[in-house]
mmCIF file of the N, C-alpha and C atoms, coordinates in Angstrom:
data_MODEL
# 
_entry.id   MODEL 
# 
loop_
_atom_site.group_PDB 
_atom_site.id 
_atom_site.type_symbol 
_atom_site.label_atom_id 
_atom_site.label_alt_id 
_atom_site.label_comp_id 
_atom_site.label_asym_id 
_atom_site.label_entity_id 
_atom_site.label_seq_id 
_atom_site.pdbx_PDB_ins_code 
_atom_site.Cartn_x 
_atom_site.Cartn_y 
_atom_site.Cartn_z 
_atom_site.occupancy 
_atom_site.B_iso_or_equiv 
_atom_site.pdbx_formal_charge 
_atom_site.auth_seq_id 
_atom_site.auth_comp_id 
_atom_site.auth_asym_id 
_atom_site.auth_atom_id 
_atom_site.pdbx_PDB_model_num 
ATOM 1   N N  . MET A 1 1  ? -36.981 -17.193 9.579   1.00 0.00 ? 1  MET A N  1 
ATOM 2   C CA . MET A 1 1  ? -38.237 -17.187 8.857   1.00 0.00 ? 1  MET A CA 1 
ATOM 3   C C  . MET A 1 1  ? -38.974 -18.499 9.145   1.00 0.00 ? 1  MET A C  1 
ATOM 4   N N  . ALA A 1 2  ? -40.255 -18.395 9.451   1.00 0.00 ? 2  ALA A N  1 
ATOM 5   C CA . ALA A 1 2  ? -41.062 -19.568 9.776   1.00 0.00 ? 2  ALA A CA 1 
ATOM 6   C C  . ALA A 1 2  ? -41.388 -20.367 8.519   1.00 0.00 ? 2  ALA A C  1 
ATOM 7   N N  . GLU A 1 3  ? -41.657 -21.645 8.743   1.00 0.00 ? 3  GLU A N  1 
ATOM 8   C CA . GLU A 1 3  ? -42.034 -22.536 7.650   1.00 0.00 ? 3  GLU A CA 1 
ATOM 9   C C  . GLU A 1 3  ? -43.239 -23.352 8.072   1.00 0.00 ? 3  GLU A C  1 
ATOM 10  N N  . GLY A 1 4  ? -44.034 -23.760 7.095   1.00 0.00 ? 4  GLY A N  1 
ATOM 11  C CA . GLY A 1 4  ? -45.183 -24.601 7.340   1.00 0.00 ? 4  GLY A CA 1 
ATOM 12  C C  . GLY A 1 4  ? -45.383 -25.542 6.169   1.00 0.00 ? 4  GLY A C  1 
ATOM 13  N N  . ARG A 1 5  ? -46.411 -26.352 6.278   1.00 0.00 ? 5  ARG A N  1 
ATOM 14  C CA . ARG A 1 5  ? -46.755 -27.300 5.214   1.00 0.00 ? 5  ARG A CA 1 
ATOM 15  C C  . ARG A 1 5  ? -48.250 -27.159 4.952   1.00 0.00 ? 5  ARG A C  1 
ATOM 16  N N  . VAL A 1 6  ? -48.626 -27.341 3.705   1.00 0.00 ? 6  VAL A N  1 
ATOM 17  C CA . VAL A 1 6  ? -50.031 -27.265 3.323   1.00 0.00 ? 6  VAL A CA 1 
ATOM 18  C C  . VAL A 1 6  ? -50.278 -28.256 2.187   1.00 0.00 ? 6  VAL A C  1 
ATOM 19  N N  . GLN A 1 7  ? -51.449 -28.892 2.208   1.00 0.00 ? 7  GLN A N  1 
ATOM 20  C CA . GLN A 1 7  ? -51.815 -29.842 1.165   1.00 0.00 ? 7  GLN A CA 1 
ATOM 21  C C  . GLN A 1 7  ? -52.096 -29.106 -0.147  1.00 0.00 ? 7  GLN A C  1 
ATOM 22  N N  . LEU A 1 8  ? -51.488 -29.564 -1.226  1.00 0.00 ? 8  LEU A N  1 
ATOM 23  C CA . LEU A 1 8  ? -51.704 -28.970 -2.539  1.00 0.00 ? 8  LEU A CA 1 
ATOM 24  C C  . LEU A 1 8  ? -53.184 -28.967 -2.895  1.00 0.00 ? 8  LEU A C  1 
ATOM 25  N N  . GLU A 1 9  ? -53.884 -30.063 -2.675  1.00 0.00 ? 9  GLU A N  1 
ATOM 26  C CA . GLU A 1 9  ? -55.305 -30.160 -3.023  1.00 0.00 ? 9  GLU A CA 1 
ATOM 27  C C  . GLU A 1 9  ? -56.129 -29.096 -2.301  1.00 0.00 ? 9  GLU A C  1 
ATOM 28  N N  . LYS A 1 10 ? -55.787 -28.803 -1.054  1.00 0.00 ? 10 LYS A N  1 
ATOM 29  C CA . LYS A 1 10 ? -56.512 -27.790 -0.291  1.00 0.00 ? 10 LYS A CA 1 
ATOM 30  C C  . LYS A 1 10 ? -56.298 -26.405 -0.918  1.00 0.00 ? 10 LYS A C  1 
ATOM 31  N N  . VAL A 1 11 ? -55.063 -26.098 -1.274  1.00 0.00 ? 11 VAL A N  1 
ATOM 32  C CA . VAL A 1 11 ? -54.738 -24.798 -1.872  1.00 0.00 ? 11 VAL A CA 1 
ATOM 33  C C  . VAL A 1 11 ? -55.448 -24.626 -3.213  1.00 0.00 ? 11 VAL A C  1 
ATOM 34  N N  . LEU A 1 12 ? -55.574 -25.698 -3.979  1.00 0.00 ? 12 LEU A N  1 
ATOM 35  C CA . LEU A 1 12 ? -56.219 -25.624 -5.284  1.00 0.00 ? 12 LEU A CA 1 
ATOM 36  C C  . LEU A 1 12 ? -57.734 -25.423 -5.178  1.00 0.00 ? 12 LEU A C  1 
ATOM 37  N N  . LYS A 1 13 ? -58.321 -25.736 -4.009  1.00 0.00 ? 13 LYS A N  1 
ATOM 38  C CA . LYS A 1 13 ? -59.779 -25.698 -3.873  1.00 0.00 ? 13 LYS A CA 1 
ATOM 39  C C  . LYS A 1 13 ? -60.312 -24.628 -2.936  1.00 0.00 ? 13 LYS A C  1 
ATOM 40  N N  . GLU A 1 14 ? -59.475 -24.077 -2.039  1.00 0.00 ? 14 GLU A N  1 
ATOM 41  C CA . GLU A 1 14 ? -59.941 -23.113 -1.039  1.00 0.00 ? 14 GLU A CA 1 
ATOM 42  C C  . GLU A 1 14 ? -58.997 -21.924 -0.968  1.00 0.00 ? 14 GLU A C  1 
ATOM 43  N N  . ASP A 1 15 ? -59.546 -20.769 -0.580  1.00 0.00 ? 15 ASP A N  1 
ATOM 44  C CA . ASP A 1 15 ? -58.679 -19.624 -0.308  1.00 0.00 ? 15 ASP A CA 1 
ATOM 45  C C  . ASP A 1 15 ? -57.714 -20.006 0.805   1.00 0.00 ? 15 ASP A C  1 
ATOM 46  N N  . PHE A 1 16 ? -56.469 -19.606 0.668   1.00 0.00 ? 16 PHE A N  1 
ATOM 47  C CA . PHE A 1 16 ? -55.448 -19.956 1.645   1.00 0.00 ? 16 PHE A CA 1 
ATOM 48  C C  . PHE A 1 16 ? -54.897 -18.689 2.290   1.00 0.00 ? 16 PHE A C  1 
ATOM 49  N N  . TYR A 1 17 ? -54.936 -18.668 3.601   1.00 0.00 ? 17 TYR A N  1 
ATOM 50  C CA . TYR A 1 17 ? -54.434 -17.542 4.382   1.00 0.00 ? 17 TYR A CA 1 
ATOM 51  C C  . TYR A 1 17 ? -53.306 -18.003 5.289   1.00 0.00 ? 17 TYR A C  1 
ATOM 52  N N  . CYS A 1 18 ? -52.336 -17.137 5.489   1.00 0.00 ? 18 CYS A N  1 
ATOM 53  C CA . CYS A 1 18 ? -51.229 -17.384 6.399   1.00 0.00 ? 18 CYS A CA 1 
ATOM 54  C C  . CYS A 1 18 ? -51.755 -17.313 7.839   1.00 0.00 ? 18 CYS A C  1 
ATOM 55  N N  . GLN A 1 19 ? -51.018 -17.889 8.768   1.00 0.00 ? 19 GLN A N  1 
ATOM 56  C CA . GLN A 1 19 ? -51.420 -17.801 10.165  1.00 0.00 ? 19 GLN A CA 1 
ATOM 57  C C  . GLN A 1 19 ? -51.358 -16.364 10.689  1.00 0.00 ? 19 GLN A C  1 
ATOM 58  N N  . CYS A 1 20 ? -50.673 -15.460 9.983   1.00 0.00 ? 20 CYS A N  1 
ATOM 59  C CA . CYS A 1 20 ? -50.657 -14.046 10.372  1.00 0.00 ? 20 CYS A CA 1 
ATOM 60  C C  . CYS A 1 20 ? -51.918 -13.323 9.894   1.00 0.00 ? 20 CYS A C  1 
ATOM 61  N N  . GLY A 1 21 ? -52.743 -14.016 9.087   1.00 0.00 ? 21 GLY A N  1 
ATOM 62  C CA . GLY A 1 21 ? -53.992 -13.447 8.603   1.00 0.00 ? 21 GLY A CA 1 
ATOM 63  C C  . GLY A 1 21 ? -53.933 -12.902 7.186   1.00 0.00 ? 21 GLY A C  1 
ATOM 64  N N  . THR A 1 22 ? -52.763 -12.871 6.591   1.00 0.00 ? 22 THR A N  1 
ATOM 65  C CA . THR A 1 22 ? -52.598 -12.349 5.229   1.00 0.00 ? 22 THR A CA 1 
ATOM 66  C C  . THR A 1 22 ? -53.051 -13.378 4.203   1.00 0.00 ? 22 THR A C  1 
ATOM 67  N N  . TRP A 1 23 ? -53.779 -12.904 3.194   1.00 0.00 ? 23 TRP A N  1 
ATOM 68  C CA . TRP A 1 23 ? -54.193 -13.772 2.095   1.00 0.00 ? 23 TRP A CA 1 
ATOM 69  C C  . TRP A 1 23 ? -52.953 -14.165 1.289   1.00 0.00 ? 23 TRP A C  1 
ATOM 70  N N  . VAL A 1 24 ? -52.855 -15.475 0.961   1.00 0.00 ? 24 VAL A N  1 
ATOM 71  C CA . VAL A 1 24 ? -51.693 -15.988 0.223   1.00 0.00 ? 24 VAL A CA 1 
ATOM 72  C C  . VAL A 1 24 ? -52.074 -16.460 -1.176  1.00 0.00 ? 24 VAL A C  1 
ATOM 73  N N  . TYR A 1 25 ? -53.177 -17.197 -1.326  1.00 0.00 ? 25 TYR A N  1 
ATOM 74  C CA . TYR A 1 25 ? -53.523 -17.784 -2.619  1.00 0.00 ? 25 TYR A CA 1 
ATOM 75  C C  . TYR A 1 25 ? -55.020 -18.046 -2.673  1.00 0.00 ? 25 TYR A C  1 
ATOM 76  N N  . THR A 1 26 ? -55.589 -17.957 -3.887  1.00 0.00 ? 26 THR A N  1 
ATOM 77  C CA . THR A 1 26 ? -57.000 -18.270 -4.109  1.00 0.00 ? 26 THR A CA 1 
ATOM 78  C C  . THR A 1 26 ? -57.118 -19.161 -5.350  1.00 0.00 ? 26 THR A C  1 
ATOM 79  N N  . PRO A 1 27 ? -58.103 -20.064 -5.385  1.00 0.00 ? 27 PRO A N  1 
ATOM 80  C CA . PRO A 1 27 ? -58.271 -20.948 -6.538  1.00 0.00 ? 27 PRO A CA 1 
ATOM 81  C C  . PRO A 1 27 ? -58.496 -20.214 -7.860  1.00 0.00 ? 27 PRO A C  1 
ATOM 82  N N  . GLN A 1 28 ? -58.948 -18.963 -7.818  1.00 0.00 ? 28 GLN A N  1 
ATOM 83  C CA . GLN A 1 28 ? -59.125 -18.207 -9.054  1.00 0.00 ? 28 GLN A CA 1 
ATOM 84  C C  . GLN A 1 28 ? -57.790 -17.984 -9.768  1.00 0.00 ? 28 GLN A C  1 
ATOM 85  N N  . MET A 1 29 ? -56.692 -18.180 -9.067  1.00 0.00 ? 29 MET A N  1 
ATOM 86  C CA . MET A 1 29 ? -55.360 -18.018 -9.662  1.00 0.00 ? 29 MET A CA 1 
ATOM 87  C C  . MET A 1 29 ? -54.864 -19.301 -10.332 1.00 0.00 ? 29 MET A C  1 
ATOM 88  N N  . ASN A 1 30 ? -55.587 -20.408 -10.158 1.00 0.00 ? 30 ASN A N  1 
ATOM 89  C CA . ASN A 1 30 ? -55.188 -21.685 -10.748 1.00 0.00 ? 30 ASN A CA 1 
ATOM 90  C C  . ASN A 1 30 ? -55.115 -21.593 -12.268 1.00 0.00 ? 30 ASN A C  1 
ATOM 91  N N  . GLN A 1 31 ? -54.289 -22.447 -12.828 1.00 0.00 ? 31 GLN A N  1 
ATOM 92  C CA . GLN A 1 31 ? -54.213 -22.596 -14.280 1.00 0.00 ? 31 GLN A CA 1 
ATOM 93  C C  . GLN A 1 31 ? -54.613 -24.024 -14.622 1.00 0.00 ? 31 GLN A C  1 
ATOM 94  N N  . LYS A 1 32 ? -55.159 -24.201 -15.812 1.00 0.00 ? 32 LYS A N  1 
ATOM 95  C CA . LYS A 1 32 ? -55.505 -25.534 -16.300 1.00 0.00 ? 32 LYS A CA 1 
ATOM 96  C C  . LYS A 1 32 ? -54.430 -25.972 -17.291 1.00 0.00 ? 32 LYS A C  1 
ATOM 97  N N  . VAL A 1 33 ? -53.989 -27.218 -17.124 1.00 0.00 ? 33 VAL A N  1 
ATOM 98  C CA . VAL A 1 33 ? -52.995 -27.793 -18.036 1.00 0.00 ? 33 VAL A CA 1 
ATOM 99  C C  . VAL A 1 33 ? -53.486 -29.161 -18.498 1.00 0.00 ? 33 VAL A C  1 
ATOM 100 N N  . LYS A 1 34 ? -53.002 -29.566 -19.665 1.00 0.00 ? 34 LYS A N  1 
ATOM 101 C CA . LYS A 1 34 ? -53.340 -30.891 -20.191 1.00 0.00 ? 34 LYS A CA 1 
ATOM 102 C C  . LYS A 1 34 ? -52.085 -31.746 -20.189 1.00 0.00 ? 34 LYS A C  1 
ATOM 103 N N  . ASP A 1 35 ? -52.259 -33.013 -19.781 1.00 0.00 ? 35 ASP A N  1 
ATOM 104 C CA . ASP A 1 35 ? -51.122 -33.933 -19.824 1.00 0.00 ? 35 ASP A CA 1 
ATOM 105 C C  . ASP A 1 35 ? -51.004 -34.534 -21.219 1.00 0.00 ? 35 ASP A C  1 
ATOM 106 N N  . GLU A 1 36 ? -50.078 -35.456 -21.390 1.00 0.00 ? 36 GLU A N  1 
ATOM 107 C CA . GLU A 1 36 ? -49.816 -36.034 -22.711 1.00 0.00 ? 36 GLU A CA 1 
ATOM 108 C C  . GLU A 1 36 ? -51.004 -36.813 -23.275 1.00 0.00 ? 36 GLU A C  1 
ATOM 109 N N  . ARG A 1 37 ? -51.970 -37.207 -22.412 1.00 0.00 ? 37 ARG A N  1 
ATOM 110 C CA . ARG A 1 37 ? -53.171 -37.910 -22.870 1.00 0.00 ? 37 ARG A CA 1 
ATOM 111 C C  . ARG A 1 37 ? -54.349 -36.957 -23.089 1.00 0.00 ? 37 ARG A C  1 
ATOM 112 N N  . GLY A 1 38 ? -54.108 -35.669 -22.847 1.00 0.00 ? 38 GLY A N  1 
ATOM 113 C CA . GLY A 1 38 ? -55.164 -34.689 -23.043 1.00 0.00 ? 38 GLY A CA 1 
ATOM 114 C C  . GLY A 1 38 ? -56.059 -34.485 -21.832 1.00 0.00 ? 38 GLY A C  1 
ATOM 115 N N  . VAL A 1 39 ? -55.700 -35.096 -20.711 1.00 0.00 ? 39 VAL A N  1 
ATOM 116 C CA . VAL A 1 39 ? -56.480 -34.946 -19.488 1.00 0.00 ? 39 VAL A CA 1 
ATOM 117 C C  . VAL A 1 39 ? -56.137 -33.601 -18.847 1.00 0.00 ? 39 VAL A C  1 
ATOM 118 N N  . GLU A 1 40 ? -57.183 -32.813 -18.592 1.00 0.00 ? 40 GLU A N  1 
ATOM 119 C CA . GLU A 1 40 ? -56.986 -31.477 -18.033 1.00 0.00 ? 40 GLU A CA 1 
ATOM 120 C C  . GLU A 1 40 ? -56.996 -31.516 -16.504 1.00 0.00 ? 40 GLU A C  1 
ATOM 121 N N  . SER A 1 41 ? -56.093 -30.755 -15.883 1.00 0.00 ? 41 SER A N  1 
ATOM 122 C CA . SER A 1 41 ? -56.053 -30.649 -14.428 1.00 0.00 ? 41 SER A CA 1 
ATOM 123 C C  . SER A 1 41 ? -55.664 -29.234 -14.040 1.00 0.00 ? 41 SER A C  1 
ATOM 124 N N  . GLU A 1 42 ? -55.902 -28.900 -12.768 1.00 0.00 ? 42 GLU A N  1 
ATOM 125 C CA . GLU A 1 42 ? -55.556 -27.577 -12.274 1.00 0.00 ? 42 GLU A CA 1 
ATOM 126 C C  . GLU A 1 42 ? -54.225 -27.621 -11.550 1.00 0.00 ? 42 GLU A C  1 
ATOM 127 N N  . VAL A 1 43 ? -53.452 -26.551 -11.719 1.00 0.00 ? 43 VAL A N  1 
ATOM 128 C CA . VAL A 1 43 ? -52.162 -26.408 -11.050 1.00 0.00 ? 43 VAL A CA 1 
ATOM 129 C C  . VAL A 1 43 ? -52.073 -24.989 -10.483 1.00 0.00 ? 43 VAL A C  1 
ATOM 130 N N  . ILE A 1 44 ? -51.114 -24.774 -9.604  1.00 0.00 ? 44 ILE A N  1 
ATOM 131 C CA . ILE A 1 44 ? -50.863 -23.448 -9.050  1.00 0.00 ? 44 ILE A CA 1 
ATOM 132 C C  . ILE A 1 44 ? -50.532 -22.496 -10.206 1.00 0.00 ? 44 ILE A C  1 
ATOM 133 N N  . GLY A 1 45 ? -51.081 -21.300 -10.174 1.00 0.00 ? 45 GLY A N  1 
ATOM 134 C CA . GLY A 1 45 ? -50.886 -20.322 -11.233 1.00 0.00 ? 45 GLY A CA 1 
ATOM 135 C C  . GLY A 1 45 ? -49.433 -19.936 -11.441 1.00 0.00 ? 45 GLY A C  1 
ATOM 136 N N  . GLU A 1 46 ? -49.107 -19.622 -12.673 1.00 0.00 ? 46 GLU A N  1 
ATOM 137 C CA . GLU A 1 46 ? -47.743 -19.240 -13.046 1.00 0.00 ? 46 GLU A CA 1 
ATOM 138 C C  . GLU A 1 46 ? -47.274 -18.035 -12.222 1.00 0.00 ? 46 GLU A C  1 
ATOM 139 N N  . GLY A 1 47 ? -46.060 -18.127 -11.731 1.00 0.00 ? 47 GLY A N  1 
ATOM 140 C CA . GLY A 1 47 ? -45.467 -17.051 -10.959 1.00 0.00 ? 47 GLY A CA 1 
ATOM 141 C C  . GLY A 1 47 ? -45.789 -17.084 -9.474  1.00 0.00 ? 47 GLY A C  1 
ATOM 142 N N  . CYS A 1 48 ? -46.704 -17.961 -9.061  1.00 0.00 ? 48 CYS A N  1 
ATOM 143 C CA . CYS A 1 48 ? -47.103 -18.026 -7.649  1.00 0.00 ? 48 CYS A CA 1 
ATOM 144 C C  . CYS A 1 48 ? -46.285 -19.042 -6.861  1.00 0.00 ? 48 CYS A C  1 
ATOM 145 N N  . LEU A 1 49 ? -45.806 -20.053 -7.537  1.00 0.00 ? 49 LEU A N  1 
ATOM 146 C CA . LEU A 1 49 ? -45.088 -21.135 -6.885  1.00 0.00 ? 49 LEU A CA 1 
ATOM 147 C C  . LEU A 1 49 ? -43.590 -20.859 -6.900  1.00 0.00 ? 49 LEU A C  1 
ATOM 148 N N  . LEU A 1 50 ? -42.982 -20.939 -5.744  1.00 0.00 ? 50 LEU A N  1 
ATOM 149 C CA . LEU A 1 50 ? -41.540 -20.745 -5.619  1.00 0.00 ? 50 LEU A CA 1 
ATOM 150 C C  . LEU A 1 50 ? -40.902 -22.085 -5.292  1.00 0.00 ? 50 LEU A C  1 
ATOM 151 N N  . THR A 1 51 ? -39.606 -22.208 -5.549  1.00 0.00 ? 51 THR A N  1 
ATOM 152 C CA . THR A 1 51 ? -38.896 -23.461 -5.304  1.00 0.00 ? 51 THR A CA 1 
ATOM 153 C C  . THR A 1 51 ? -37.544 -23.168 -4.680  1.00 0.00 ? 51 THR A C  1 
ATOM 154 N N  . ASP A 1 52 ? -37.188 -24.000 -3.705  1.00 0.00 ? 52 ASP A N  1 
ATOM 155 C CA . ASP A 1 52 ? -35.838 -23.951 -3.153  1.00 0.00 ? 52 ASP A CA 1 
ATOM 156 C C  . ASP A 1 52 ? -35.366 -25.387 -2.933  1.00 0.00 ? 52 ASP A C  1 
ATOM 157 N N  . HIS A 1 53 ? -34.275 -25.555 -2.208  1.00 0.00 ? 53 HIS A N  1 
ATOM 158 C CA . HIS A 1 53 ? -33.694 -26.886 -2.025  1.00 0.00 ? 53 HIS A CA 1 
ATOM 159 C C  . HIS A 1 53 ? -34.621 -27.843 -1.268  1.00 0.00 ? 53 HIS A C  1 
ATOM 160 N N  . GLU A 1 54 ? -35.647 -27.321 -0.579  1.00 0.00 ? 54 GLU A N  1 
ATOM 161 C CA . GLU A 1 54 ? -36.584 -28.171 0.165   1.00 0.00 ? 54 GLU A CA 1 
ATOM 162 C C  . GLU A 1 54 ? -37.834 -28.521 -0.631  1.00 0.00 ? 54 GLU A C  1 
ATOM 163 N N  . GLY A 1 55 ? -38.075 -27.822 -1.737  1.00 0.00 ? 55 GLY A N  1 
ATOM 164 C CA . GLY A 1 55 ? -39.234 -28.131 -2.568  1.00 0.00 ? 55 GLY A CA 1 
ATOM 165 C C  . GLY A 1 55 ? -40.007 -26.908 -2.995  1.00 0.00 ? 55 GLY A C  1 
ATOM 166 N N  . ASP A 1 56 ? -41.238 -27.158 -3.468  1.00 0.00 ? 56 ASP A N  1 
ATOM 167 C CA . ASP A 1 56 ? -42.119 -26.089 -3.941  1.00 0.00 ? 56 ASP A CA 1 
ATOM 168 C C  . ASP A 1 56 ? -42.863 -25.474 -2.760  1.00 0.00 ? 56 ASP A C  1 
ATOM 169 N N  . TYR A 1 57 ? -43.034 -24.143 -2.800  1.00 0.00 ? 57 TYR A N  1 
ATOM 170 C CA . TYR A 1 57 ? -43.733 -23.483 -1.698  1.00 0.00 ? 57 TYR A CA 1 
ATOM 171 C C  . TYR A 1 57 ? -44.438 -22.214 -2.160  1.00 0.00 ? 57 TYR A C  1 
ATOM 172 N N  . LEU A 1 58 ? -45.392 -21.779 -1.342  1.00 0.00 ? 58 LEU A N  1 
ATOM 173 C CA . LEU A 1 58 ? -46.040 -20.479 -1.472  1.00 0.00 ? 58 LEU A CA 1 
ATOM 174 C C  . LEU A 1 58 ? -45.499 -19.617 -0.347  1.00 0.00 ? 58 LEU A C  1 
ATOM 175 N N  . GLU A 1 59 ? -45.332 -18.324 -0.613  1.00 0.00 ? 59 GLU A N  1 
ATOM 176 C CA . GLU A 1 59 ? -44.783 -17.437 0.412   1.00 0.00 ? 59 GLU A CA 1 
ATOM 177 C C  . GLU A 1 59 ? -45.803 -16.362 0.775   1.00 0.00 ? 59 GLU A C  1 
ATOM 178 N N  . CYS A 1 60 ? -45.988 -16.134 2.059   1.00 0.00 ? 60 CYS A N  1 
ATOM 179 C CA . CYS A 1 60 ? -46.883 -15.089 2.534   1.00 0.00 ? 60 CYS A CA 1 
ATOM 180 C C  . CYS A 1 60 ? -46.294 -13.730 2.161   1.00 0.00 ? 60 CYS A C  1 
ATOM 181 N N  . PRO A 1 61 ? -47.066 -12.882 1.485   1.00 0.00 ? 61 PRO A N  1 
ATOM 182 C CA . PRO A 1 61 ? -46.533 -11.563 1.127   1.00 0.00 ? 61 PRO A CA 1 
ATOM 183 C C  . PRO A 1 61 ? -46.369 -10.642 2.330   1.00 0.00 ? 61 PRO A C  1 
ATOM 184 N N  . GLY A 1 62 ? -47.038 -10.975 3.431   1.00 0.00 ? 62 GLY A N  1 
ATOM 185 C CA . GLY A 1 62 ? -46.950 -10.138 4.624   1.00 0.00 ? 62 GLY A CA 1 
ATOM 186 C C  . GLY A 1 62 ? -45.738 -10.443 5.478   1.00 0.00 ? 62 GLY A C  1 
ATOM 187 N N  . CYS A 1 63 ? -45.700 -11.661 6.027   1.00 0.00 ? 63 CYS A N  1 
ATOM 188 C CA . CYS A 1 63 ? -44.632 -12.019 6.970   1.00 0.00 ? 63 CYS A CA 1 
ATOM 189 C C  . CYS A 1 63 ? -43.529 -12.869 6.347   1.00 0.00 ? 63 CYS A C  1 
ATOM 190 N N  . LYS A 1 64 ? -43.687 -13.247 5.075   1.00 0.00 ? 64 LYS A N  1 
ATOM 191 C CA . LYS A 1 64 ? -42.689 -14.031 4.317   1.00 0.00 ? 64 LYS A CA 1 
ATOM 192 C C  . LYS A 1 64 ? -42.564 -15.484 4.773   1.00 0.00 ? 64 LYS A C  1 
ATOM 193 N N  . GLN A 1 65 ? -43.557 -15.986 5.533   1.00 0.00 ? 65 GLN A N  1 
ATOM 194 C CA . GLN A 1 65 ? -43.525 -17.397 5.921   1.00 0.00 ? 65 GLN A CA 1 
ATOM 195 C C  . GLN A 1 65 ? -43.666 -18.259 4.677   1.00 0.00 ? 65 GLN A C  1 
ATOM 196 N N  . LYS A 1 66 ? -42.903 -19.349 4.628   1.00 0.00 ? 66 LYS A N  1 
ATOM 197 C CA . LYS A 1 66 ? -42.963 -20.288 3.511   1.00 0.00 ? 66 LYS A CA 1 
ATOM 198 C C  . LYS A 1 66 ? -43.905 -21.429 3.875   1.00 0.00 ? 66 LYS A C  1 
ATOM 199 N N  . TYR A 1 67 ? -44.750 -21.798 2.915   1.00 0.00 ? 67 TYR A N  1 
ATOM 200 C CA . TYR A 1 67 ? -45.647 -22.951 3.064   1.00 0.00 ? 67 TYR A CA 1 
ATOM 201 C C  . TYR A 1 67 ? -45.313 -23.958 1.969   1.00 0.00 ? 67 TYR A C  1 
ATOM 202 N N  . TYR A 1 68 ? -44.613 -25.019 2.376   1.00 0.00 ? 68 TYR A N  1 
ATOM 203 C CA . TYR A 1 68 ? -44.227 -26.063 1.431   1.00 0.00 ? 68 TYR A CA 1 
ATOM 204 C C  . TYR A 1 68 ? -45.440 -26.931 1.106   1.00 0.00 ? 68 TYR A C  1 
ATOM 205 N N  . LEU A 1 69 ? -45.568 -27.266 -0.188  1.00 0.00 ? 69 LEU A N  1 
ATOM 206 C CA . LEU A 1 69 ? -46.713 -28.041 -0.653  1.00 0.00 ? 69 LEU A CA 1 
ATOM 207 C C  . LEU A 1 69 ? -46.501 -29.535 -0.430  1.00 0.00 ? 69 LEU A C  1 
ATOM 208 N N  . ILE A 1 70 ? -47.523 -30.157 0.108   1.00 0.00 ? 70 ILE A N  1 
ATOM 209 C CA . ILE A 1 70 ? -47.551 -31.606 0.297   1.00 0.00 ? 70 ILE A CA 1 
ATOM 210 C C  . ILE A 1 70 ? -48.423 -32.157 -0.825  1.00 0.00 ? 70 ILE A C  1 
ATOM 211 N N  . ARG A 1 71 ? -47.865 -33.014 -1.631  1.00 0.00 ? 71 ARG A N  1 
ATOM 212 C CA . ARG A 1 71 ? -48.617 -33.570 -2.772  1.00 0.00 ? 71 ARG A CA 1 
ATOM 213 C C  . ARG A 1 71 ? -49.233 -34.882 -2.441  1.00 0.00 ? 71 ARG A C  1 
# 
């Protein structure tokens, strides 16, 4: 299975497509969260982010390529 890397900020702001052409994520799926000081920020939507021993990633529903997030 292929792997790639993608900037978290890019995924939060732009539609993200796999190199196979399949849509993977859109900013409309983002969730807003507040930190302990009440500052609101956007994060990847619940259920969209997967994790393994290498870190957090998004997976293409078409070809199953993993895209690890670079923070």
